[in-house]
PDB file of N, H, CA, C and O in Angstrom:
ATOM      1  N   UNK A   1      46.589  90.701 -11.244  1.00  0.00           N
ATOM      2  CA  UNK A   1      46.927  90.407  -9.896  1.00  0.00           C
ATOM      3  C   UNK A   1      46.240  91.485  -8.956  1.00  0.00           C
ATOM      4  O   UNK A   1      45.865  91.181  -7.823  1.00  0.00           O
ATOM      5  N   UNK A   2      46.100  92.697  -9.456  1.00  0.00           N
ATOM      6  H   UNK A   2      46.404  92.944 -10.376  1.00  0.00           H
ATOM      7  CA  UNK A   2      45.410  93.684  -8.644  1.00  0.00           C
ATOM      8  C   UNK A   2      46.211  94.297  -7.528  1.00  0.00           C
ATOM      9  O   UNK A   2      47.440  94.229  -7.504  1.00  0.00           O
ATOM     10  N   UNK A   3      45.465  94.917  -6.571  1.00  0.00           N
ATOM     11  H   UNK A   3      44.467  94.972  -6.591  1.00  0.00           H
ATOM     12  CA  UNK A   3      46.146  95.736  -5.493  1.00  0.00           C
ATOM     13  C   UNK A   3      46.423  94.717  -4.379  1.00  0.00           C
ATOM     14  O   UNK A   3      45.543  93.966  -3.958  1.00  0.00           O
ATOM     15  N   UNK A   4      47.708  94.723  -3.913  1.00  0.00           N
ATOM     16  H   UNK A   4      48.423  95.333  -4.255  1.00  0.00           H
ATOM     17  CA  UNK A   4      48.017  93.745  -2.834  1.00  0.00           C
ATOM     18  C   UNK A   4      47.238  94.222  -1.544  1.00  0.00           C
ATOM     19  O   UNK A   4      46.952  95.398  -1.315  1.00  0.00           O
ATOM     20  N   UNK A   5      46.940  93.162  -0.746  1.00  0.00           N
ATOM     21  H   UNK A   5      47.172  92.207  -0.932  1.00  0.00           H
ATOM     22  CA  UNK A   5      46.405  93.399   0.619  1.00  0.00           C
ATOM     23  C   UNK A   5      47.421  93.807   1.647  1.00  0.00           C
ATOM     24  O   UNK A   5      47.148  94.567   2.576  1.00  0.00           O
ATOM     25  N   UNK A   6      48.624  93.264   1.444  1.00  0.00           N
ATOM     26  H   UNK A   6      48.847  92.647   0.690  1.00  0.00           H
ATOM     27  CA  UNK A   6      49.738  93.472   2.401  1.00  0.00           C
ATOM     28  C   UNK A   6      51.054  93.520   1.622  1.00  0.00           C
ATOM     29  O   UNK A   6      51.246  92.866   0.597  1.00  0.00           O
ATOM     30  N   UNK A   7      51.968  94.363   2.198  1.00  0.00           N
ATOM     31  H   UNK A   7      51.812  94.894   3.031  1.00  0.00           H
ATOM     32  CA  UNK A   7      53.305  94.489   1.619  1.00  0.00           C
ATOM     33  C   UNK A   7      54.261  94.304   2.798  1.00  0.00           C
ATOM     34  O   UNK A   7      54.086  94.925   3.847  1.00  0.00           O
ATOM     35  N   UNK A   8      55.266  93.453   2.625  1.00  0.00           N
ATOM     36  H   UNK A   8      55.408  92.949   1.773  1.00  0.00           H
ATOM     37  CA  UNK A   8      56.255  93.306   3.724  1.00  0.00           C
ATOM     38  C   UNK A   8      57.593  93.829   3.111  1.00  0.00           C
ATOM     39  O   UNK A   8      58.018  93.399   2.039  1.00  0.00           O
ATOM     40  N   UNK A   9      58.181  94.701   3.791  1.00  0.00           N
ATOM     41  H   UNK A   9      57.836  95.050   4.662  1.00  0.00           H
ATOM     42  CA  UNK A   9      59.545  95.280   3.365  1.00  0.00           C
ATOM     43  C   UNK A   9      60.545  95.358   4.480  1.00  0.00           C
ATOM     44  O   UNK A   9      60.184  95.179   5.643  1.00  0.00           O
ATOM     45  N   UNK A  10      61.846  95.630   4.150  1.00  0.00           N
ATOM     46  H   UNK A  10      62.139  95.776   3.205  1.00  0.00           H
ATOM     47  CA  UNK A  10      62.805  95.830   5.183  1.00  0.00           C
ATOM     48  C   UNK A  10      62.526  97.332   5.764  1.00  0.00           C
ATOM     49  O   UNK A  10      61.567  98.010   5.395  1.00  0.00           O
ATOM     50  N   UNK A  11      63.361  97.699   6.590  1.00  0.00           N
ATOM     51  H   UNK A  11      64.139  97.148   6.890  1.00  0.00           H
ATOM     52  CA  UNK A  11      63.114  99.158   7.190  1.00  0.00           C
ATOM     53  C   UNK A  11      63.949 100.180   6.535  1.00  0.00           C
ATOM     54  O   UNK A  11      64.400 101.125   7.181  1.00  0.00           O
ATOM     55  N   UNK A  12      64.185 100.016   5.191  1.00  0.00           N
ATOM     56  H   UNK A  12      63.818  99.248   4.666  1.00  0.00           H
ATOM     57  CA  UNK A  12      64.816 101.043   4.396  1.00  0.00           C
ATOM     58  C   UNK A  12      64.061 102.317   4.330  1.00  0.00           C
ATOM     59  O   UNK A  12      62.831 102.311   4.296  1.00  0.00           O
ATOM     60  N   UNK A  13      64.784 103.451   4.310  1.00  0.00           N
ATOM     61  H   UNK A  13      65.784 103.455   4.338  1.00  0.00           H
ATOM     62  CA  UNK A  13      64.198 104.752   4.287  1.00  0.00           C
ATOM     63  C   UNK A  13      63.038 104.929   3.180  1.00  0.00           C
ATOM     64  O   UNK A  13      61.979 105.517   3.397  1.00  0.00           O
ATOM     65  N   UNK A  14      63.379 104.371   2.047  1.00  0.00           N
ATOM     66  H   UNK A  14      64.240 103.893   1.870  1.00  0.00           H
ATOM     67  CA  UNK A  14      62.385 104.438   0.964  1.00  0.00           C
ATOM     68  C   UNK A  14      61.001 103.813   1.280  1.00  0.00           C
ATOM     69  O   UNK A  14      59.947 104.242   0.809  1.00  0.00           O
ATOM     70  N   UNK A  15      61.108 102.752   2.128  1.00  0.00           N
ATOM     71  H   UNK A  15      61.964 102.403   2.511  1.00  0.00           H
ATOM     72  CA  UNK A  15      59.901 101.932   2.413  1.00  0.00           C
ATOM     73  C   UNK A  15      59.114 102.484   3.564  1.00  0.00           C
ATOM     74  O   UNK A  15      57.914 102.233   3.668  1.00  0.00           O
ATOM     75  N   UNK A  16      59.767 103.239   4.443  1.00  0.00           N
ATOM     76  H   UNK A  16      60.742 103.442   4.358  1.00  0.00           H
ATOM     77  CA  UNK A  16      59.087 103.707   5.654  1.00  0.00           C
ATOM     78  C   UNK A  16      58.818 105.233   5.606  1.00  0.00           C
ATOM     79  O   UNK A  16      58.468 105.812   6.635  1.00  0.00           O
ATOM     80  N   UNK A  17      58.975 105.901   4.431  1.00  0.00           N
ATOM     81  H   UNK A  17      59.260 105.431   3.595  1.00  0.00           H
ATOM     82  CA  UNK A  17      58.812 107.308   4.285  1.00  0.00           C
ATOM     83  C   UNK A  17      57.260 107.524   4.515  1.00  0.00           C
ATOM     84  O   UNK A  17      56.391 106.675   4.313  1.00  0.00           O
ATOM     85  N   UNK A  18      57.076 108.786   4.966  1.00  0.00           N
ATOM     86  H   UNK A  18      57.782 109.475   5.130  1.00  0.00           H
ATOM     87  CA  UNK A  18      55.709 109.275   5.148  1.00  0.00           C
ATOM     88  C   UNK A  18      54.857 109.258   3.897  1.00  0.00           C
ATOM     89  O   UNK A  18      53.660 108.974   3.936  1.00  0.00           O
ATOM     90  N   UNK A  19      55.523 109.578   2.757  1.00  0.00           N
ATOM     91  H   UNK A  19      56.496 109.809   2.725  1.00  0.00           H
ATOM     92  CA  UNK A  19      54.735 109.558   1.485  1.00  0.00           C
ATOM     93  C   UNK A  19      54.298 108.127   1.102  1.00  0.00           C
ATOM     94  O   UNK A  19      53.171 107.912   0.654  1.00  0.00           O
ATOM     95  N   UNK A  20      55.152 107.216   1.274  1.00  0.00           N
ATOM     96  H   UNK A  20      56.067 107.390   1.638  1.00  0.00           H
ATOM     97  CA  UNK A  20      54.775 105.809   1.032  1.00  0.00           C
ATOM     98  C   UNK A  20      53.721 105.302   1.996  1.00  0.00           C
ATOM     99  O   UNK A  20      52.828 104.561   1.584  1.00  0.00           O
ATOM    100  N   UNK A  21      53.795 105.686   3.306  1.00  0.00           N
ATOM    101  H   UNK A  21      54.520 106.287   3.641  1.00  0.00           H
ATOM    102  CA  UNK A  21      52.787 105.305   4.246  1.00  0.00           C
ATOM    103  C   UNK A  21      51.424 105.859   3.945  1.00  0.00           C
ATOM    104  O   UNK A  21      50.407 105.212   4.198  1.00  0.00           O
ATOM    105  N   UNK A  22      51.399 107.124   3.374  1.00  0.00           N
ATOM    106  H   UNK A  22      52.224 107.650   3.169  1.00  0.00           H
ATOM    107  CA  UNK A  22      50.164 107.737   2.997  1.00  0.00           C
ATOM    108  C   UNK A  22      49.614 106.955   1.769  1.00  0.00           C
ATOM    109  O   UNK A  22      48.410 106.717   1.679  1.00  0.00           O
ATOM    110  N   UNK A  23      50.446 106.584   0.892  1.00  0.00           N
ATOM    111  H   UNK A  23      51.425 106.777   0.966  1.00  0.00           H
ATOM    112  CA  UNK A  23      50.069 105.804  -0.286  1.00  0.00           C
ATOM    113  C   UNK A  23      49.332 104.425   0.184  1.00  0.00           C
ATOM    114  O   UNK A  23      48.237 104.078  -0.259  1.00  0.00           O
ATOM    115  N   UNK A  24      50.007 103.766   1.039  1.00  0.00           N
ATOM    116  H   UNK A  24      50.897 104.047   1.399  1.00  0.00           H
ATOM    117  CA  UNK A  24      49.434 102.504   1.635  1.00  0.00           C
ATOM    118  C   UNK A  24      48.112 102.815   2.228  1.00  0.00           C
ATOM    119  O   UNK A  24      47.147 102.099   1.959  1.00  0.00           O
ATOM    120  N   UNK A  25      48.007 103.800   2.991  1.00  0.00           N
ATOM    121  H   UNK A  25      48.791 104.382   3.210  1.00  0.00           H
ATOM    122  CA  UNK A  25      46.665 104.150   3.718  1.00  0.00           C
ATOM    123  C   UNK A  25      45.603 104.433   2.693  1.00  0.00           C
ATOM    124  O   UNK A  25      44.496 103.906   2.804  1.00  0.00           O
ATOM    125  N   UNK A  26      45.888 105.234   1.713  1.00  0.00           N
ATOM    126  H   UNK A  26      46.787 105.662   1.623  1.00  0.00           H
ATOM    127  CA  UNK A  26      44.880 105.593   0.618  1.00  0.00           C
ATOM    128  C   UNK A  26      44.398 104.298  -0.100  1.00  0.00           C
ATOM    129  O   UNK A  26      43.214 104.121  -0.389  1.00  0.00           O
ATOM    130  N   UNK A  27      45.343 103.442  -0.357  1.00  0.00           N
ATOM    131  H   UNK A  27      46.305 103.585  -0.122  1.00  0.00           H
ATOM    132  CA  UNK A  27      44.944 102.173  -1.124  1.00  0.00           C
ATOM    133  C   UNK A  27      44.509 100.997  -0.226  1.00  0.00           C
ATOM    134  O   UNK A  27      44.167  99.925  -0.726  1.00  0.00           O
ATOM    135  N   UNK A  28      44.527 101.207   1.100  1.00  0.00           N
ATOM    136  H   UNK A  28      44.805 102.078   1.506  1.00  0.00           H
ATOM    137  CA  UNK A  28      44.107 100.205   2.023  1.00  0.00           C
ATOM    138  C   UNK A  28      45.072  99.009   2.056  1.00  0.00           C
ATOM    139  O   UNK A  28      44.651  97.857   2.159  1.00  0.00           O
ATOM    140  N   UNK A  29      46.352  99.307   1.969  1.00  0.00           N
ATOM    141  H   UNK A  29      46.694 100.244   1.886  1.00  0.00           H
ATOM    142  CA  UNK A  29      47.316  98.224   1.978  1.00  0.00           C
ATOM    143  C   UNK A  29      48.023  98.192   3.321  1.00  0.00           C
ATOM    144  O   UNK A  29      48.512  99.221   3.788  1.00  0.00           O
ATOM    145  N   UNK A  30      48.087  96.969   3.976  1.00  0.00           N
ATOM    146  H   UNK A  30      47.690  96.133   3.597  1.00  0.00           H
ATOM    147  CA  UNK A  30      48.753  96.821   5.215  1.00  0.00           C
ATOM    148  C   UNK A  30      50.314  96.728   4.936  1.00  0.00           C
ATOM    149  O   UNK A  30      50.777  95.921   4.130  1.00  0.00           O
ATOM    150  N   UNK A  31      51.060  97.588   5.640  1.00  0.00           N
ATOM    151  H   UNK A  31      50.684  98.243   6.295  1.00  0.00           H
ATOM    152  CA  UNK A  31      52.519  97.458   5.525  1.00  0.00           C
ATOM    153  C   UNK A  31      53.151  96.937   6.782  1.00  0.00           C
ATOM    154  O   UNK A  31      52.917  97.451   7.876  1.00  0.00           O
ATOM    155  N   UNK A  32      53.932  95.942   6.625  1.00  0.00           N
ATOM    156  H   UNK A  32      54.122  95.525   5.736  1.00  0.00           H
ATOM    157  CA  UNK A  32      54.696  95.349   7.776  1.00  0.00           C
ATOM    158  C   UNK A  32      56.118  95.401   7.373  1.00  0.00           C
ATOM    159  O   UNK A  32      56.453  95.357   6.190  1.00  0.00           O
ATOM    160  N   UNK A  33      56.976  95.497   8.377  1.00  0.00           N
ATOM    161  H   UNK A  33      56.705  95.533   9.339  1.00  0.00           H
ATOM    162  CA  UNK A  33      58.395  95.522   8.185  1.00  0.00           C
ATOM    163  C   UNK A  33      59.069  94.249   8.930  1.00  0.00           C
ATOM    164  O   UNK A  33      58.498  93.707   9.876  1.00  0.00           O
ATOM    165  N   UNK A  34      60.163  93.864   8.503  1.00  0.00           N
ATOM    166  H   UNK A  34      60.627  94.304   7.734  1.00  0.00           H
ATOM    167  CA  UNK A  34      60.862  92.789   9.143  1.00  0.00           C
ATOM    168  C   UNK A  34      61.697  93.290  10.311  1.00  0.00           C
ATOM    169  O   UNK A  34      61.739  94.490  10.582  1.00  0.00           O
ATOM    170  N   UNK A  35      62.348  92.387  10.989  1.00  0.00           N
ATOM    171  H   UNK A  35      62.313  91.412  10.769  1.00  0.00           H
ATOM    172  CA  UNK A  35      63.235  92.691  12.053  1.00  0.00           C
ATOM    173  C   UNK A  35      64.546  93.297  11.568  1.00  0.00           C
ATOM    174  O   UNK A  35      65.255  92.680  10.773  1.00  0.00           O
ATOM    175  N   UNK A  36      64.875  94.495  12.038  1.00  0.00           N
ATOM    176  H   UNK A  36      64.300  94.996  12.684  1.00  0.00           H
ATOM    177  CA  UNK A  36      66.090  95.126  11.478  1.00  0.00           C
ATOM    178  C   UNK A  36      67.331  94.282  11.674  1.00  0.00           C
ATOM    179  O   UNK A  36      67.473  93.654  12.723  1.00  0.00           O
ATOM    180  N   UNK A  37      68.183  94.243  10.765  1.00  0.00           N
ATOM    181  H   UNK A  37      68.067  94.754   9.913  1.00  0.00           H
ATOM    182  CA  UNK A  37      69.439  93.532  10.735  1.00  0.00           C
ATOM    183  C   UNK A  37      69.329  92.063  10.963  1.00  0.00           C
ATOM    184  O   UNK A  37      70.200  91.448  11.578  1.00  0.00           O
ATOM    185  N   UNK A  38      68.213  91.471  10.446  1.00  0.00           N
ATOM    186  H   UNK A  38      67.506  91.971   9.946  1.00  0.00           H
ATOM    187  CA  UNK A  38      67.953  90.071  10.570  1.00  0.00           C
ATOM    188  C   UNK A  38      67.589  89.521   9.258  1.00  0.00           C
ATOM    189  O   UNK A  38      66.512  89.834   8.749  1.00  0.00           O
ATOM    190  N   UNK A  39      68.419  88.712   8.666  1.00  0.00           N
ATOM    191  H   UNK A  39      69.293  88.457   9.080  1.00  0.00           H
ATOM    192  CA  UNK A  39      68.156  88.114   7.445  1.00  0.00           C
ATOM    193  C   UNK A  39      66.995  87.009   7.531  1.00  0.00           C
ATOM    194  O   UNK A  39      66.266  86.756   6.572  1.00  0.00           O
ATOM    195  N   UNK A  40      66.903  86.403   8.731  1.00  0.00           N
ATOM    196  H   UNK A  40      67.495  86.609   9.510  1.00  0.00           H
ATOM    197  CA  UNK A  40      65.865  85.436   8.953  1.00  0.00           C
ATOM    198  C   UNK A  40      64.512  86.165   9.086  1.00  0.00           C
ATOM    199  O   UNK A  40      63.485  85.610   8.694  1.00  0.00           O
ATOM    200  N   UNK A  41      64.492  87.353   9.612  1.00  0.00           N
ATOM    201  H   UNK A  41      65.326  87.804   9.931  1.00  0.00           H
ATOM    202  CA  UNK A  41      63.299  88.068   9.608  1.00  0.00           C
ATOM    203  C   UNK A  41      62.755  88.433   8.299  1.00  0.00           C
ATOM    204  O   UNK A  41      61.570  88.752   8.202  1.00  0.00           O
ATOM    205  N   UNK A  42      63.555  88.408   7.263  1.00  0.00           N
ATOM    206  H   UNK A  42      64.517  88.149   7.343  1.00  0.00           H
ATOM    207  CA  UNK A  42      63.234  88.771   5.921  1.00  0.00           C
ATOM    208  C   UNK A  42      63.321  87.521   5.011  1.00  0.00           C
ATOM    209  O   UNK A  42      63.495  87.661   3.800  1.00  0.00           O
ATOM    210  N   UNK A  43      63.211  86.402   5.533  1.00  0.00           N
ATOM    211  H   UNK A  43      63.069  86.288   6.516  1.00  0.00           H
ATOM    212  CA  UNK A  43      63.568  85.180   4.761  1.00  0.00           C
ATOM    213  C   UNK A  43      62.725  85.071   3.547  1.00  0.00           C
ATOM    214  O   UNK A  43      63.324  84.746   2.521  1.00  0.00           O
ATOM    215  N   UNK A  44      61.533  85.267   3.473  1.00  0.00           N
ATOM    216  H   UNK A  44      61.046  85.531   4.306  1.00  0.00           H
ATOM    217  CA  UNK A  44      60.726  85.204   2.292  1.00  0.00           C
ATOM    218  C   UNK A  44      61.232  86.100   1.168  1.00  0.00           C
ATOM    219  O   UNK A  44      61.423  85.734   0.008  1.00  0.00           O
ATOM    220  N   UNK A  45      61.432  87.373   1.686  1.00  0.00           N
ATOM    221  H   UNK A  45      61.277  87.670   2.628  1.00  0.00           H
ATOM    222  CA  UNK A  45      61.936  88.398   0.664  1.00  0.00           C
ATOM    223  C   UNK A  45      63.292  87.954   0.224  1.00  0.00           C
ATOM    224  O   UNK A  45      63.533  87.959  -0.983  1.00  0.00           O
ATOM    225  N   UNK A  46      64.276  87.540   1.145  1.00  0.00           N
ATOM    226  H   UNK A  46      64.080  87.537   2.126  1.00  0.00           H
ATOM    227  CA  UNK A  46      65.585  87.155   0.687  1.00  0.00           C
ATOM    228  C   UNK A  46      65.577  85.975  -0.247  1.00  0.00           C
ATOM    229  O   UNK A  46      66.379  85.914  -1.179  1.00  0.00           O
ATOM    230  N   UNK A  47      64.706  85.057  -0.019  1.00  0.00           N
ATOM    231  H   UNK A  47      64.055  85.106   0.738  1.00  0.00           H
ATOM    232  CA  UNK A  47      64.618  83.850  -0.868  1.00  0.00           C
ATOM    233  C   UNK A  47      64.175  84.272  -2.289  1.00  0.00           C
ATOM    234  O   UNK A  47      64.672  83.734  -3.278  1.00  0.00           O
ATOM    235  N   UNK A  48      63.277  85.197  -2.375  1.00  0.00           N
ATOM    236  H   UNK A  48      62.874  85.634  -1.571  1.00  0.00           H
ATOM    237  CA  UNK A  48      62.840  85.601  -3.697  1.00  0.00           C
ATOM    238  C   UNK A  48      63.888  86.411  -4.425  1.00  0.00           C
ATOM    239  O   UNK A  48      63.862  86.474  -5.654  1.00  0.00           O
ATOM    240  N   UNK A  49      64.790  87.019  -3.726  1.00  0.00           N
ATOM    241  H   UNK A  49      64.811  86.967  -2.727  1.00  0.00           H
ATOM    242  CA  UNK A  49      65.958  87.737  -4.426  1.00  0.00           C
ATOM    243  C   UNK A  49      67.188  86.931  -4.663  1.00  0.00           C
ATOM    244  O   UNK A  49      68.136  87.423  -5.276  1.00  0.00           O
ATOM    245  N   UNK A  50      67.213  85.701  -4.198  1.00  0.00           N
ATOM    246  H   UNK A  50      66.444  85.301  -3.700  1.00  0.00           H
ATOM    247  CA  UNK A  50      68.394  84.941  -4.486  1.00  0.00           C
ATOM    248  C   UNK A  50      68.726  84.786  -5.972  1.00  0.00           C
ATOM    249  O   UNK A  50      67.836  84.690  -6.816  1.00  0.00           O
ATOM    250  N   UNK A  51      70.009  84.765  -6.265  1.00  0.00           N
ATOM    251  H   UNK A  51      70.732  84.843  -5.578  1.00  0.00           H
ATOM    252  CA  UNK A  51      70.379  84.575  -7.665  1.00  0.00           C
ATOM    253  C   UNK A  51      71.011  83.260  -7.925  1.00  0.00           C
ATOM    254  O   UNK A  51      71.374  82.963  -9.063  1.00  0.00           O
TER     255      UNK A  51
END
């Protein structure tokens, strides 16, 4: 599958840390976040996690 071009996450501290932002920059990965406190803003991610 290779290196992703873009990663979409929620606004959790682990995903918006400076260390991870630097990682994305080094690898040329675009990072986008969803709308805070909005499950519809994360609909694709939420759908993938349903059980």
